[in-house]
C-alpha positions as CSV (number, residue, x, y, z in Angstrom):
1,M,-13.8,-80.7,91.9
2,K,-12.1,-80.1,94.9
3,K,-9.2,-77.7,95.3
4,P,-6.6,-79.2,97.7
5,R,-6.0,-77.4,100.4
6,I,-1.7,-75.4,100.8
7,S,0.0,-74.6,103.6
8,I,3.3,-72.3,103.0
9,I,6.7,-72.6,103.9
10,G,8.7,-68.9,103.5
11,L,7.3,-66.1,103.3
12,V,9.6,-63.6,101.7
13,Q,8.8,-62.6,97.9
14,V,7.3,-66.0,96.6
15,G,5.8,-67.4,99.4
16,N,4.0,-63.8,100.0
17,A,2.8,-63.8,96.2
18,L,1.2,-67.2,96.0
19,L,-0.4,-66.4,99.6
20,K,-1.8,-63.5,98.4
21,A,-3.0,-64.6,95.0
22,L,-4.1,-68.6,96.1
23,K,-6.3,-67.3,97.8
24,K,-8.1,-64.9,95.8
25,N,-8.7,-66.9,94.0
26,G,-10.5,-69.4,96.5
27,Y,-7.6,-71.5,97.5
28,E,-6.6,-72.3,101.2
29,V,-4.2,-71.5,102.3
30,I,-4.9,-73.4,106.8
31,S,-1.5,-72.3,107.7
32,V,1.9,-70.8,107.0
33,F,5.2,-71.5,108.8
34,N,8.0,-68.3,108.9
35,R,11.6,-68.5,110.3
36,S,10.9,-64.8,111.7
37,E,8.4,-63.7,113.1
38,I,5.2,-62.5,110.4
39,A,4.2,-58.7,110.7
40,D,0.8,-58.2,112.5
41,S,-1.0,-56.8,109.5
42,Q,-0.5,-59.3,107.7
43,I,-2.0,-62.2,110.2
44,E,-5.0,-59.4,110.5
45,Q,-5.2,-59.6,107.2
46,Y,-6.6,-64.0,106.6
47,P,-7.8,-64.0,109.9
48,D,-8.7,-67.5,108.2
49,T,-4.6,-69.2,108.1
50,D,-2.7,-70.6,110.9
51,F,0.8,-68.7,110.7
52,F,3.2,-70.0,112.9
53,T,7.7,-69.1,113.4
54,G,9.6,-72.0,112.0
55,L,8.3,-75.4,110.5
56,P,5.7,-77.1,110.9
57,S,5.4,-80.3,113.0
58,Q,3.7,-83.1,113.9
59,N,1.0,-81.2,116.2
60,T,0.1,-78.7,113.6
61,L,-2.1,-78.3,110.1
62,I,-0.6,-79.0,107.3
63,G,-2.8,-78.8,103.6
64,E,-2.5,-81.6,101.1
65,I,-0.4,-79.2,99.3
66,I,2.8,-78.3,101.2
67,I,5.3,-75.4,98.5
68,V,8.3,-74.4,99.9
69,A,9.3,-70.7,99.3
70,V,12.6,-70.9,101.3
71,S,16.0,-69.9,99.3
72,D,17.5,-71.9,97.1
73,D,20.0,-72.2,99.6
74,A,17.4,-73.5,102.6
75,I,15.9,-75.9,100.8
76,Y,17.3,-79.0,101.4
77,K,17.7,-78.0,104.5
78,V,14.0,-76.9,105.0
79,S,13.7,-80.7,103.1
80,N,15.8,-82.5,106.1
81,D,14.1,-80.6,108.7
82,L,11.1,-81.3,107.4
83,A,11.8,-85.5,107.1
84,G,12.8,-85.3,111.0
85,R,9.9,-83.8,111.9
86,F,7.9,-86.5,110.0
87,K,7.8,-90.3,110.2
88,S,5.8,-90.1,107.4
89,L,4.2,-87.7,104.8
90,K,2.7,-90.3,102.6
91,G,-0.9,-88.4,101.1
92,K,0.6,-85.5,101.3
93,F,1.9,-83.6,98.2
94,V,5.1,-81.2,98.3
95,A,6.6,-78.5,95.5
96,H,9.8,-76.1,96.1
97,C,10.1,-73.4,93.7
98,S,13.0,-73.4,93.4
99,G,14.4,-71.8,89.6
100,T,17.6,-73.6,89.7
101,H,17.0,-77.3,91.8
102,S,14.8,-79.8,90.9
103,S,12.2,-81.9,92.8
104,K,15.4,-84.3,93.7
105,A,16.4,-81.3,96.7
106,L,13.5,-82.8,97.9
107,E,14.6,-86.5,98.1
108,V,14.9,-87.0,101.3
109,I,10.9,-85.6,101.5
110,E,10.1,-88.6,99.1
111,S,11.4,-91.1,101.3
112,I,9.1,-91.1,103.7
113,G,5.7,-91.0,100.8
114,A,5.1,-87.3,99.9
115,K,5.3,-87.4,95.8
116,T,7.3,-84.4,94.9
117,A,7.3,-81.6,92.6
118,S,9.2,-78.3,91.3
119,F,7.0,-74.8,90.4
120,H,8.9,-71.9,89.3
121,P,7.4,-69.1,88.5
122,M,9.4,-66.6,85.7
123,K,8.0,-63.6,86.9
124,A,10.3,-60.9,88.4
125,I,8.2,-60.7,92.4
126,T,8.2,-58.0,94.7
127,K,7.2,-56.8,98.1
128,S,3.7,-56.0,96.6
129,T,2.6,-59.1,94.0
130,D,-0.5,-60.4,94.3
131,S,-1.0,-61.8,90.9
132,F,0.3,-65.0,88.6
133,E,-1.8,-63.6,85.7
134,G,0.4,-64.6,82.3
135,T,3.3,-65.7,84.2
136,W,4.7,-68.8,83.0
137,F,6.0,-71.9,85.3
138,D,9.0,-73.7,84.4
139,I,7.4,-77.4,86.2
140,E,9.3,-80.5,87.0
141,G,8.9,-84.2,89.4
142,D,5.8,-86.6,89.8
143,G,3.7,-86.7,87.0
144,L,0.3,-87.0,88.8
145,F,1.7,-84.0,91.1
146,L,2.8,-81.9,87.5
147,K,-1.6,-82.7,86.4
148,M,-2.2,-80.9,90.3
149,L,-0.7,-77.8,89.6
150,E,-1.0,-77.0,86.4
151,K,-4.8,-76.5,87.4
152,I,-3.7,-75.0,90.1
153,A,-1.2,-72.6,87.0
154,I,-4.7,-72.6,85.3
155,D,-7.1,-70.7,88.2
156,L,-4.7,-68.1,88.7
157,S,-4.6,-67.6,84.8
158,A,-0.9,-68.7,84.7
159,K,0.5,-71.2,82.4
160,T,3.7,-73.9,82.2
161,F,5.4,-75.6,80.6
162,R,7.4,-79.2,82.4
163,V,11.4,-79.5,81.9
164,E,14.2,-82.0,82.8
165,P,15.5,-82.1,86.0
166,K,19.0,-81.0,83.8
167,A,17.3,-78.3,82.6
168,K,17.2,-76.6,85.2
169,P,19.9,-74.4,85.9
170,F,20.5,-73.0,82.1
171,L,16.3,-72.1,82.4
172,H,17.2,-70.4,85.3
173,A,20.2,-68.6,84.1
174,S,18.2,-67.2,81.1
175,A,15.1,-66.2,83.6
176,V,18.0,-64.0,85.4
177,V,19.6,-63.0,81.7
178,A,15.8,-62.2,80.7
179,S,15.0,-59.9,84.4
180,N,18.0,-59.6,86.0
181,Y,20.2,-58.0,83.0
182,L,17.6,-56.3,81.4
183,V,17.4,-53.7,85.0
184,V,21.8,-54.0,84.3
185,L,21.1,-52.3,80.5
186,A,18.8,-49.4,82.7
187,G,20.9,-48.4,84.3
188,L,23.6,-49.0,81.6
189,I,21.7,-46.7,79.6
190,S,21.4,-44.6,82.9
191,Q,25.5,-44.0,82.1
192,I,25.4,-43.6,78.8
193,S,22.6,-40.3,78.6
194,E,24.9,-39.0,82.0
195,Q,28.1,-38.5,78.9
196,G,25.6,-36.5,77.2
197,N,23.7,-34.0,80.3
198,V,20.5,-35.7,79.8
199,D,18.1,-36.8,82.5
200,K,18.7,-40.7,83.1
201,Q,14.8,-40.1,84.6
202,T,13.4,-38.2,82.0
203,L,15.9,-40.5,79.6
204,L,14.3,-44.2,81.1
205,K,11.2,-42.5,81.0
206,A,11.2,-42.3,76.9
207,L,12.8,-45.4,76.0
208,T,10.9,-47.8,78.3
209,P,8.2,-47.5,75.4
210,L,10.6,-48.4,73.2
211,M,12.1,-52.1,75.2
212,E,8.2,-52.3,75.7
213,N,7.2,-52.4,71.9
214,T,10.9,-54.6,71.4
215,L,9.3,-57.1,73.8
216,Q,6.3,-57.4,71.9
217,N,8.7,-57.4,69.1
218,I,10.9,-60.3,69.8
219,N,7.7,-62.3,71.2
220,E,5.6,-61.9,68.2
221,L,8.6,-61.7,65.3
222,G,11.6,-63.4,67.6
223,V,14.6,-63.1,68.0
224,V,16.5,-62.5,64.3
225,N,13.3,-60.4,63.3
226,A,12.3,-58.7,65.6
227,L,16.6,-56.8,65.7
228,T,16.7,-53.3,64.2
229,G,19.0,-50.1,64.4
230,P,22.4,-48.7,62.9
231,I,23.4,-52.9,63.2
232,A,21.1,-55.0,61.4
233,R,21.3,-51.9,58.9
234,G,25.5,-52.5,59.0
235,D,25.3,-48.2,59.2
236,I,29.3,-48.8,59.9
237,N,29.5,-44.6,60.0
238,T,26.9,-45.1,63.6
239,I,28.6,-48.0,65.0
240,Q,31.7,-45.3,64.8
241,K,29.8,-41.9,66.2
242,H,29.5,-44.1,69.0
243,L,32.2,-45.4,69.8
244,K,33.8,-42.5,70.0
245,S,31.2,-40.8,71.6
246,L,31.7,-43.5,74.1
247,K,35.3,-43.6,75.0
248,N,35.8,-41.2,78.4
249,V,33.5,-44.2,79.5
250,P,35.8,-47.3,79.0
251,E,33.8,-49.7,81.1
252,V,30.8,-48.8,78.8
253,C,32.6,-49.0,75.7
254,S,33.6,-52.4,76.5
255,L,29.6,-53.7,77.3
256,Y,29.2,-51.9,73.6
257,K,31.6,-53.8,71.8
258,T,30.8,-56.9,73.5
259,L,26.5,-56.7,72.8
260,G,27.1,-55.9,69.6
261,I,29.1,-58.3,68.0
262,E,26.3,-60.4,69.4
263,A,24.0,-58.3,67.4
264,V,26.4,-58.6,64.5
265,K,25.5,-62.7,64.7
266,I,21.8,-62.0,64.9
267,A,22.6,-59.8,62.1
268,E,24.0,-61.7,60.3
269,Q,21.2,-64.1,60.2
270,K,18.2,-61.9,59.3
271,N,20.2,-61.0,56.2
272,G,23.6,-62.9,55.4
273,A,26.9,-61.5,56.1
274,S,27.8,-58.7,54.1
275,Q,30.8,-56.7,54.1
276,A,29.9,-53.8,56.0
277,L,29.6,-56.8,58.9
278,V,32.6,-57.7,58.4
279,E,33.6,-54.3,58.8
280,I,31.9,-53.5,62.0
281,K,33.2,-56.1,63.9
282,K,35.7,-55.3,62.8
283,L,35.5,-52.5,65.3
284,F,34.0,-54.2,68.0
285,R,37.0,-56.0,68.6
286,E,39.7,-53.2,68.2
287,D,41.0,-52.8,71.2
């Protein structure tokens, strides 16, 4: 079966990564559109792709699938602008890559004949990203289009799962916690290490394998069974020592307590309620 031709609108992180990954996996990306100017080096890298500053119009060539990879706030504007430029997009399939918005953000595109969907990669994407291998895409929208997107994901060695439109903001909030707040936790680790005059870069290198091992345990065992450490053991003395050592950094100590209360809840699911956990919870709630 012949692969559909693709156009991309937006060439920042997601759009740039999709351009590289799609081309690498045999997809014909025939045109790319960007609000700002595109680097000559990038244009030279893909001589068989047309690059444009701005948005497509009746006079530019667009593929069967159009991927809108702009910022969340720009999706509605791009959608309205496209609807103003084209009398009809019948036969076209338009997907955006937002984690927050559903395909309803493209309603005006749908009103002129296009099939629409959302195609959001759950991946921390940087300028160097050129592969989506092992990445999960949450998708929703037109049924026929979703089948096409599922095929594209398979070709990218990625996976998909379908969601309801109302699930999108909750899903994106979860992704923010999983990705961005993991970085915040790494920053917290650095602040704690500095209190003991431990080089933070060395400690991060030493603790990264532990973090990776924990993620593997979560994946294999689930959240409850992956919890280890002093809270899971009900080790009150260790928690007291931690809190005492963090007294000079009240903001860090407050975060430690807040996260600790959530860890107690998980420990109770794992081992049941105990007097030790009750006492640890009291420690975390002390001012």
